[in-house]
N, CA, C and O atoms as CSV, one atom per row, in Angstrom:
chain,resi,resn,atom,element,x,y,z
A,1,MET,N,N,-27.177,-30.636,44.283
A,1,MET,CA,C,-25.867,-30.984,44.766
A,1,MET,C,C,-25.216,-29.730,45.332
A,1,MET,O,O,-25.027,-28.742,44.623
A,2,SER,N,N,-24.882,-29.779,46.594
A,2,SER,CA,C,-24.270,-28.605,47.215
A,2,SER,C,C,-22.754,-28.761,47.252
A,2,SER,O,O,-22.218,-29.866,47.336
A,3,THR,N,N,-22.100,-27.640,47.187
A,3,THR,CA,C,-20.642,-27.649,47.268
A,3,THR,C,C,-20.224,-26.995,48.573
A,3,THR,O,O,-20.922,-26.130,49.103
A,4,ALA,N,N,-19.099,-27.412,49.072
A,4,ALA,CA,C,-18.587,-26.849,50.320
A,4,ALA,C,C,-17.931,-25.508,50.043
A,4,ALA,O,O,-17.309,-25.300,49.001
A,5,SER,N,N,-18.080,-24.629,50.977
A,5,SER,CA,C,-17.448,-23.317,50.832
A,5,SER,C,C,-15.938,-23.457,51.064
A,5,SER,O,O,-15.491,-24.421,51.685
A,6,PRO,N,N,-15.166,-22.506,50.568
A,6,PRO,CA,C,-13.712,-22.573,50.769
A,6,PRO,C,C,-13.304,-22.632,52.243
A,6,PRO,O,O,-12.327,-23.300,52.584
A,7,SER,N,N,-14.032,-21.948,53.110
A,7,SER,CA,C,-13.675,-21.984,54.536
A,7,SER,C,C,-13.937,-23.365,55.142
A,7,SER,O,O,-13.185,-23.818,56.005
A,8,GLU,N,N,-15.012,-24.039,54.688
A,8,GLU,CA,C,-15.292,-25.396,55.167
A,8,GLU,C,C,-14.213,-26.359,54.706
A,8,GLU,O,O,-13.773,-27.216,55.472
A,9,ILE,N,N,-13.788,-26.224,53.461
A,9,ILE,CA,C,-12.728,-27.080,52.932
A,9,ILE,C,C,-11.430,-26.840,53.693
A,9,ILE,O,O,-10.707,-27.782,54.020
A,10,GLU,N,N,-11.144,-25.584,53.970
A,10,GLU,CA,C,-9.925,-25.240,54.708
A,10,GLU,C,C,-9.953,-25.840,56.115
A,10,GLU,O,O,-8.934,-26.330,56.602
A,11,GLN,N,N,-11.112,-25.804,56.765
A,11,GLN,CA,C,-11.243,-26.389,58.102
A,11,GLN,C,C,-11.059,-27.905,58.060
A,11,GLN,O,O,-10.408,-28.481,58.932
A,12,GLU,N,N,-11.634,-28.546,57.045
A,12,GLU,CA,C,-11.499,-29.993,56.922
A,12,GLU,C,C,-10.055,-30.398,56.658
A,12,GLU,O,O,-9.575,-31.386,57.212
A,13,VAL,N,N,-9.364,-29.641,55.817
A,13,VAL,CA,C,-7.954,-29.930,55.536
A,13,VAL,C,C,-7.119,-29.738,56.798
A,13,VAL,O,O,-6.233,-30.541,57.087
A,14,ALA,N,N,-7.400,-28.675,57.547
A,14,ALA,CA,C,-6.671,-28.433,58.797
A,14,ALA,C,C,-6.904,-29.571,59.789
A,14,ALA,O,O,-5.971,-30.016,60.457
A,15,GLN,N,N,-8.147,-30.041,59.887
A,15,GLN,CA,C,-8.448,-31.157,60.783
A,15,GLN,C,C,-7.765,-32.430,60.303
A,15,GLN,O,O,-7.290,-33.217,61.122
A,16,LEU,N,N,-7.709,-32.646,59.007
A,16,LEU,CA,C,-7.034,-33.815,58.451
A,16,LEU,C,C,-5.550,-33.799,58.795
A,16,LEU,O,O,-4.983,-34.834,59.146
A,17,VAL,N,N,-4.922,-32.641,58.697
A,17,VAL,CA,C,-3.502,-32.515,59.041
A,17,VAL,C,C,-3.286,-32.849,60.520
A,17,VAL,O,O,-2.330,-33.543,60.865
A,18,VAL,N,N,-4.166,-32.360,61.385
A,18,VAL,CA,C,-4.069,-32.662,62.817
A,18,VAL,C,C,-4.243,-34.159,63.057
A,18,VAL,O,O,-3.480,-34.756,63.817
A,19,ASP,N,N,-5.240,-34.771,62.415
A,19,ASP,CA,C,-5.499,-36.202,62.584
A,19,ASP,C,C,-4.317,-37.045,62.120
A,19,ASP,O,O,-3.940,-38.007,62.790
A,20,ILE,N,N,-3.737,-36.694,60.993
A,20,ILE,CA,C,-2.584,-37.441,60.486
A,20,ILE,C,C,-1.402,-37.308,61.443
A,20,ILE,O,O,-0.695,-38.281,61.701
A,21,GLY,N,N,-1.192,-36.111,61.963
A,21,GLY,CA,C,-0.113,-35.906,62.930
A,21,GLY,C,C,-0.308,-36.722,64.196
A,21,GLY,O,O,0.644,-37.304,64.716
A,22,GLN,N,N,-1.545,-36.768,64.696
A,22,GLN,CA,C,-1.832,-37.561,65.891
A,22,GLN,C,C,-1.661,-39.051,65.614
A,22,GLN,O,O,-1.153,-39.783,66.463
A,23,ASN,N,N,-2.075,-39.500,64.448
A,23,ASN,CA,C,-1.917,-40.900,64.086
A,23,ASN,C,C,-0.443,-41.276,64.017
A,23,ASN,O,O,-0.043,-42.335,64.500
A,24,LEU,N,N,0.353,-40.417,63.424
A,24,LEU,CA,C,1.786,-40.665,63.330
A,24,LEU,C,C,2.417,-40.709,64.723
A,24,LEU,O,O,3.246,-41.575,65.003
A,25,THR,N,N,2.030,-39.787,65.587
A,25,THR,CA,C,2.539,-39.779,66.963
A,25,THR,C,C,2.126,-41.042,67.705
A,25,THR,O,O,2.936,-41.635,68.418
A,26,ASN,N,N,0.868,-41.459,67.544
A,26,ASN,CA,C,0.406,-42.704,68.163
A,26,ASN,C,C,1.240,-43.886,67.698
A,26,ASN,O,O,1.612,-44.740,68.503
A,27,ASN,N,N,1.536,-43.941,66.402
A,27,ASN,CA,C,2.332,-45.043,65.873
A,27,ASN,C,C,3.748,-45.031,66.438
A,27,ASN,O,O,4.291,-46.087,66.761
A,28,TYR,N,N,4.349,-43.855,66.559
A,28,TYR,CA,C,5.692,-43.760,67.143
A,28,TYR,C,C,5.690,-44.214,68.604
A,28,TYR,O,O,6.592,-44.933,69.035
A,29,ILE,N,N,4.687,-43.797,69.356
A,29,ILE,CA,C,4.596,-44.191,70.762
A,29,ILE,C,C,4.394,-45.697,70.883
A,29,ILE,O,O,5.025,-46.340,71.722
A,30,ALA,N,N,3.527,-46.262,70.058
A,30,ALA,CA,C,3.286,-47.706,70.101
A,30,ALA,C,C,4.550,-48.475,69.750
A,30,ALA,O,O,4.884,-49.452,70.421
A,31,MET,N,N,5.260,-48.050,68.706
A,31,MET,CA,C,6.469,-48.763,68.307
A,31,MET,C,C,7.557,-48.646,69.371
A,31,MET,O,O,8.265,-49.617,69.637
A,32,SER,N,N,7.696,-47.484,69.974
A,32,SER,CA,C,8.704,-47.350,71.030
A,32,SER,C,C,8.328,-48.194,72.250
A,32,SER,O,O,9.209,-48.737,72.916
A,33,SER,N,N,7.047,-48.308,72.547
A,33,SER,CA,C,6.603,-49.163,73.653
A,33,SER,C,C,6.890,-50.624,73.360
A,33,SER,O,O,7.344,-51.361,74.236
A,34,ILE,N,N,6.629,-51.043,72.139
A,34,ILE,CA,C,6.921,-52.420,71.741
A,34,ILE,C,C,8.414,-52.696,71.866
A,34,ILE,O,O,8.813,-53.725,72.411
A,35,CYS,N,N,9.235,-51.786,71.367
A,35,CYS,CA,C,10.692,-51.968,71.444
A,35,CYS,C,C,11.162,-52.050,72.891
A,35,CYS,O,O,12.000,-52.888,73.223
A,36,PHE,N,N,10.633,-51.192,73.752
A,36,PHE,CA,C,11.023,-51.220,75.160
A,36,PHE,C,C,10.622,-52.535,75.815
A,36,PHE,O,O,11.420,-53.127,76.541
A,37,LEU,N,N,9.399,-53.002,75.574
A,37,LEU,CA,C,8.952,-54.253,76.186
A,37,LEU,C,C,9.760,-55.444,75.689
A,37,LEU,O,O,10.117,-56.320,76.477
A,38,VAL,N,N,10.052,-55.487,74.390
A,38,VAL,CA,C,10.869,-56.580,73.848
A,38,VAL,C,C,12.267,-56.531,74.451
A,38,VAL,O,O,12.814,-57.567,74.828
A,39,TYR,N,N,12.849,-55.346,74.548
A,39,TYR,CA,C,14.170,-55.185,75.159
A,39,TYR,C,C,14.156,-55.684,76.603
A,39,TYR,O,O,15.052,-56.421,77.015
A,40,ASP,N,N,13.149,-55.288,77.367
A,40,ASP,CA,C,13.043,-55.711,78.759
A,40,ASP,C,C,12.901,-57.226,78.864
A,40,ASP,O,O,13.519,-57.851,79.726
A,41,ILE,N,N,12.099,-57.808,78.003
A,41,ILE,CA,C,11.921,-59.261,78.018
A,41,ILE,C,C,13.235,-59.960,77.688
A,41,ILE,O,O,13.595,-60.940,78.341
A,42,LEU,N,N,13.951,-59.470,76.686
A,42,LEU,CA,C,15.198,-60.113,76.274
A,42,LEU,C,C,16.294,-60.008,77.332
A,42,LEU,O,O,17.020,-60.976,77.556
A,43,ILE,N,N,16.429,-58.861,77.981
A,43,ILE,CA,C,17.511,-58.744,78.965
A,43,ILE,C,C,17.212,-59.515,80.249
A,43,ILE,O,O,18.128,-59.814,81.015
A,44,ASN,N,N,15.963,-59.835,80.491
A,44,ASN,CA,C,15.601,-60.596,81.691
A,44,ASN,C,C,15.215,-62.036,81.393
A,44,ASN,O,O,14.777,-62.754,82.292
A,45,LEU,N,N,15.368,-62.466,80.156
A,45,LEU,CA,C,14.899,-63.795,79.761
A,45,LEU,C,C,15.619,-64.908,80.511
A,45,LEU,O,O,14.983,-65.882,80.914
A,46,ASP,N,N,16.934,-64.787,80.708
A,46,ASP,CA,C,17.663,-65.849,81.404
A,46,ASP,C,C,17.163,-66.032,82.842
A,46,ASP,O,O,17.015,-67.163,83.306
A,47,LYS,N,N,16.906,-64.940,83.538
A,47,LYS,CA,C,16.386,-65.024,84.909
A,47,LYS,C,C,14.950,-65.535,84.912
A,47,LYS,O,O,14.548,-66.305,85.784
A,48,GLU,N,N,14.188,-65.090,83.918
A,48,GLU,CA,C,12.789,-65.519,83.841
A,48,GLU,C,C,12.690,-67.018,83.595
A,48,GLU,O,O,11.861,-67.695,84.202
A,49,VAL,N,N,13.532,-67.539,82.707
A,49,VAL,CA,C,13.526,-68.983,82.440
A,49,VAL,C,C,13.910,-69.745,83.702
A,49,VAL,O,O,13.278,-70.742,84.050
A,50,GLU,N,N,14.948,-69.269,84.382
A,50,GLU,CA,C,15.431,-69.962,85.576
A,50,GLU,C,C,14.410,-69.948,86.708
A,50,GLU,O,O,14.162,-70.985,87.324
A,51,TYR,N,N,13.819,-68.800,86.989
A,51,TYR,CA,C,12.959,-68.668,88.168
A,51,TYR,C,C,11.467,-68.842,87.896
A,51,TYR,O,O,10.716,-69.208,88.801
A,52,ILE,N,N,11.035,-68.592,86.689
A,52,ILE,CA,C,9.598,-68.656,86.401
A,52,ILE,C,C,9.252,-69.885,85.569
A,52,ILE,O,O,8.429,-70.702,85.983
A,53,TRP,N,N,9.868,-70.020,84.410
A,53,TRP,CA,C,9.465,-71.069,83.487
A,53,TRP,C,C,9.787,-72.470,84.003
A,53,TRP,O,O,9.064,-73.417,83.695
A,54,LYS,N,N,10.850,-72.617,84.774
A,54,LYS,CA,C,11.210,-73.943,85.292
A,54,LYS,C,C,10.448,-74.300,86.564
A,54,LYS,O,O,10.474,-75.450,87.000
A,55,ALA,N,N,9.783,-73.340,87.149
A,55,ALA,CA,C,9.009,-73.594,88.371
A,55,ALA,C,C,7.692,-74.286,88.021
A,55,ALA,O,O,7.225,-74.237,86.883
A,56,ARG,N,N,7.111,-74.926,89.025
A,56,ARG,CA,C,5.823,-75.589,88.776
A,56,ARG,C,C,4.745,-74.525,88.580
A,56,ARG,O,O,4.893,-73.378,89.002
A,57,TRP,N,N,3.652,-74.937,87.924
A,57,TRP,CA,C,2.577,-73.998,87.621
A,57,TRP,C,C,1.785,-73.683,88.883
A,57,TRP,O,O,1.305,-74.576,89.581
A,58,THR,N,N,1.664,-72.404,89.150
A,58,THR,CA,C,0.851,-71.913,90.263
A,58,THR,C,C,0.048,-70.720,89.752
A,58,THR,O,O,0.253,-70.244,88.636
A,59,ALA,N,N,-0.857,-70.256,90.584
A,59,ALA,CA,C,-1.650,-69.084,90.195
A,59,ALA,C,C,-0.757,-67.858,90.044
A,59,ALA,O,O,-0.967,-67.043,89.145
A,60,SER,N,N,0.230,-67.723,90.910
A,60,SER,CA,C,1.122,-66.562,90.806
A,60,SER,C,C,1.981,-66.625,89.548
A,60,SER,O,O,2.275,-65.588,88.954
A,61,LYS,N,N,2.387,-67.823,89.133
A,61,LYS,CA,C,3.153,-67.963,87.892
A,61,LYS,C,C,2.283,-67.574,86.700
A,61,LYS,O,O,2.737,-66.857,85.808
A,62,ALA,N,N,1.045,-68.038,86.679
A,62,ALA,CA,C,0.135,-67.695,85.583
A,62,ALA,C,C,-0.137,-66.195,85.547
A,62,ALA,O,O,-0.189,-65.596,84.473
A,63,LEU,N,N,-0.309,-65.594,86.711
A,63,LEU,CA,C,-0.544,-64.154,86.787
A,63,LEU,C,C,0.680,-63.379,86.309
A,63,LEU,O,O,0.543,-62.380,85.604
A,64,PHE,N,N,1.867,-63.828,86.685
A,64,PHE,CA,C,3.097,-63.178,86.238
A,64,PHE,C,C,3.216,-63.240,84.716
A,64,PHE,O,O,3.487,-62.229,84.068
A,65,ILE,N,N,3.014,-64.422,84.155
A,65,ILE,CA,C,3.156,-64.588,82.705
A,65,ILE,C,C,2.107,-63.762,81.971
A,65,ILE,O,O,2.413,-63.129,80.960
A,66,PHE,N,N,0.877,-63.764,82.469
A,66,PHE,CA,C,-0.164,-62.947,81.847
A,66,PHE,C,C,0.212,-61.474,81.891
A,66,PHE,O,O,0.146,-60.783,80.874
A,67,GLY,N,N,0.604,-60.993,83.057
A,67,GLY,CA,C,0.980,-59.586,83.197
A,67,GLY,C,C,2.204,-59.217,82.388
A,67,GLY,O,O,2.320,-58.092,81.902
A,68,ARG,N,N,3.107,-60.154,82.245
A,68,ARG,CA,C,4.363,-59.896,81.528
A,68,ARG,C,C,4.135,-59.752,80.029
A,68,ARG,O,O,4.756,-58.905,79.387
A,69,TYR,N,N,3.255,-60.566,79.468
A,69,TYR,CA,C,3.118,-60.606,78.015
A,69,TYR,C,C,1.827,-59.998,77.481
A,69,TYR,O,O,1.707,-59.794,76.273
A,70,TYR,N,N,0.864,-59.704,78.342
A,70,TYR,CA,C,-0.390,-59.111,77.879
A,70,TYR,C,C,-0.159,-57.744,77.251
A,70,TYR,O,O,-0.693,-57.461,76.179
A,71,GLY,N,N,0.619,-56.904,77.896
A,71,GLY,CA,C,0.883,-55.556,77.377
A,71,GLY,C,C,1.520,-55.589,76.005
A,71,GLY,O,O,1.139,-54.830,75.114
A,72,LEU,N,N,2.494,-56.474,75.838
A,72,LEU,CA,C,3.154,-56.600,74.540
A,72,LEU,C,C,2.162,-57.047,73.471
A,72,LEU,O,O,2.164,-56.516,72.360
A,73,GLY,N,N,1.325,-58.010,73.798
A,73,GLY,CA,C,0.332,-58.478,72.833
A,73,GLY,C,C,-0.693,-57.412,72.486
A,73,GLY,O,O,-1.056,-57.247,71.322
A,74,PHE,N,N,-1.161,-56.685,73.503
A,74,PHE,CA,C,-2.165,-55.648,73.271
A,74,PHE,C,C,-1.604,-54.512,72.423
A,74,PHE,O,O,-2.236,-54.086,71.456
A,75,ILE,N,N,-0.425,-54.024,72.780
A,75,ILE,CA,C,0.165,-52.914,72.027
A,75,ILE,C,C,0.502,-53.350,70.604
A,75,ILE,O,O,0.312,-52.583,69.660
A,76,SER,N,N,1.003,-54.578,70.444
A,76,SER,CA,C,1.326,-55.074,69.102
A,76,SER,C,C,0.073,-55.195,68.241
A,76,SER,O,O,0.084,-54.830,67.066
A,77,ALA,N,N,-1.005,-55.706,68.827
A,77,ALA,CA,C,-2.255,-55.831,68.074
A,77,ALA,C,C,-2.814,-54.459,67.713
A,77,ALA,O,O,-3.271,-54.256,66.588
A,78,SER,N,N,-2.783,-53.519,68.649
A,78,SER,CA,C,-3.261,-52.160,68.365
A,78,SER,C,C,-2.430,-51.502,67.277
A,78,SER,O,O,-2.966,-50.828,66.398
A,79,PHE,N,N,-1.117,-51.698,67.339
A,79,PHE,CA,C,-0.229,-51.131,66.326
A,79,PHE,C,C,-0.519,-51.752,64.961
A,79,PHE,O,O,-0.554,-51.049,63.952
A,80,ALA,N,N,-0.726,-53.064,64.930
A,80,ALA,CA,C,-1.020,-53.737,63.661
A,80,ALA,C,C,-2.316,-53.214,63.052
A,80,ALA,O,O,-2.390,-52.992,61.843
A,81,VAL,N,N,-3.333,-53.016,63.879
A,81,VAL,CA,C,-4.609,-52.510,63.371
A,81,VAL,C,C,-4.466,-51.073,62.894
A,81,VAL,O,O,-5.001,-50.712,61.845
A,82,SER,N,N,-3.746,-50.246,63.657
A,82,SER,CA,C,-3.656,-48.826,63.301
A,82,SER,C,C,-2.804,-48.583,62.070
A,82,SER,O,O,-2.930,-47.536,61.435
A,83,THR,N,N,-1.942,-49.521,61.718
A,83,THR,CA,C,-1.098,-49.333,60.534
A,83,THR,C,C,-1.571,-50.149,59.343
A,83,THR,O,O,-0.933,-50.126,58.290
A,84,THR,N,N,-2.672,-50.867,59.489
A,84,THR,CA,C,-3.200,-51.667,58.391
A,84,THR,C,C,-4.007,-50.787,57.449
A,84,THR,O,O,-4.912,-50.071,57.876
A,85,ILE,N,N,-3.679,-50.846,56.192
A,85,ILE,CA,C,-4.389,-50.070,55.175
A,85,ILE,C,C,-5.596,-50.880,54.712
A,85,ILE,O,O,-5.506,-52.095,54.537
A,86,GLY,N,N,-6.710,-50.210,54.519
A,86,GLY,CA,C,-7.885,-50.875,53.993
A,86,GLY,C,C,-8.964,-51.140,55.023
A,86,GLY,O,O,-10.046,-51.610,54.674
A,87,LEU,N,N,-8.691,-50.848,56.287
A,87,LEU,CA,C,-9.723,-51.016,57.300
A,87,LEU,C,C,-10.609,-49.784,57.329
A,87,LEU,O,O,-10.187,-48.693,56.946
A,88,SER,N,N,-11.821,-49.963,57.780
A,88,SER,CA,C,-12.757,-48.840,57.820
A,88,SER,C,C,-12.332,-47.828,58.882
A,88,SER,O,O,-11.549,-48.138,59.781
A,89,ALA,N,N,-12.853,-46.637,58.761
A,89,ALA,CA,C,-12.542,-45.576,59.723
A,89,ALA,C,C,-13.023,-45.949,61.122
A,89,ALA,O,O,-12.390,-45.578,62.110
A,90,GLU,N,N,-14.139,-46.683,61.219
A,90,GLU,CA,C,-14.660,-47.083,62.518
A,90,GLU,C,C,-13.690,-48.017,63.228
A,90,GLU,O,O,-13.515,-47.924,64.443
A,91,VAL,N,N,-13.060,-48.916,62.479
A,91,VAL,CA,C,-12.092,-49.835,63.083
A,91,VAL,C,C,-10.901,-49.056,63.607
A,91,VAL,O,O,-10.445,-49.289,64.727
A,92,HIS,N,N,-10.393,-48.127,62.798
A,92,HIS,CA,C,-9.251,-47.326,63.231
A,92,HIS,C,C,-9.590,-46.466,64.447
A,92,HIS,O,O,-8.762,-46.313,65.346
A,93,GLU,N,N,-10.786,-45.912,64.483
A,93,GLU,CA,C,-11.187,-45.061,65.606
A,93,GLU,C,C,-11.305,-45.855,66.901
A,93,GLU,O,O,-11.058,-45.315,67.980
A,94,ASN,N,N,-11.678,-47.128,66.811
A,94,ASN,CA,C,-11.906,-47.946,67.999
A,94,ASN,C,C,-10.792,-48.946,68.260
A,94,ASN,O,O,-10.977,-49.891,69.028
A,95,SER,N,N,-9.641,-48.753,67.635
A,95,SER,CA,C,-8.575,-49.744,67.739
A,95,SER,C,C,-7.757,-49.648,69.011
A,95,SER,O,O,-7.025,-50.585,69.329
A,96,GLY,N,N,-7.848,-48.579,69.735
A,96,GLY,CA,C,-7.049,-48.471,70.951
A,96,GLY,C,C,-7.077,-47.072,71.507
A,96,GLY,O,O,-8.002,-46.299,71.260
A,97,ILE,N,N,-6.057,-46.766,72.254
A,97,ILE,CA,C,-5.956,-45.471,72.917
A,97,ILE,C,C,-5.359,-44.464,71.956
A,97,ILE,O,O,-4.371,-44.755,71.283
A,98,SER,N,N,-5.942,-43.300,71.889
A,98,SER,CA,C,-5.401,-42.234,71.053
A,98,SER,C,C,-5.013,-41.061,71.935
A,98,SER,O,O,-5.335,-41.029,73.123
A,99,LEU,N,N,-4.329,-40.114,71.354
A,99,LEU,CA,C,-3.923,-38.932,72.108
A,99,LEU,C,C,-5.121,-38.113,72.563
A,99,LEU,O,O,-5.021,-37.352,73.526
A,100,ASP,N,N,-6.243,-38.259,71.887
A,100,ASP,CA,C,-7.451,-37.538,72.293
A,100,ASP,C,C,-7.942,-38.011,73.659
A,100,ASP,O,O,-8.604,-37.261,74.377
A,101,ASP,N,N,-7.615,-39.269,74.024
A,101,ASP,CA,C,-8.056,-39.826,75.295
A,101,ASP,C,C,-7.211,-39.355,76.465
A,101,ASP,O,O,-7.623,-39.490,77.617
A,102,CYS,N,N,-6.047,-38.810,76.192
A,102,CYS,CA,C,-5.119,-38.401,77.268
A,102,CYS,C,C,-5.556,-37.098,77.888
A,102,CYS,O,O,-4.902,-36.601,78.805
């Protein structure tokens, strides 16, 4: 059974601190994005109902609705996965965009 040297432990702890900081930043960015999208949807809901929802179904209406709500759904799902306790590290690593990708 081998033990890690103090310098290896120190490096791992330093990397853990960086990872936790990036995770926290990712969560803040995701939550602020969700809040902005919900705010935008709410302030434009009356116009959207009048001009989009009451209109007949067309390809452009479907494309608008998909584009309007896909981002909110994707960011919300990514946020839910990244803040869920008990998931494996592989799930968290592949749950969405991280600051490492920027």
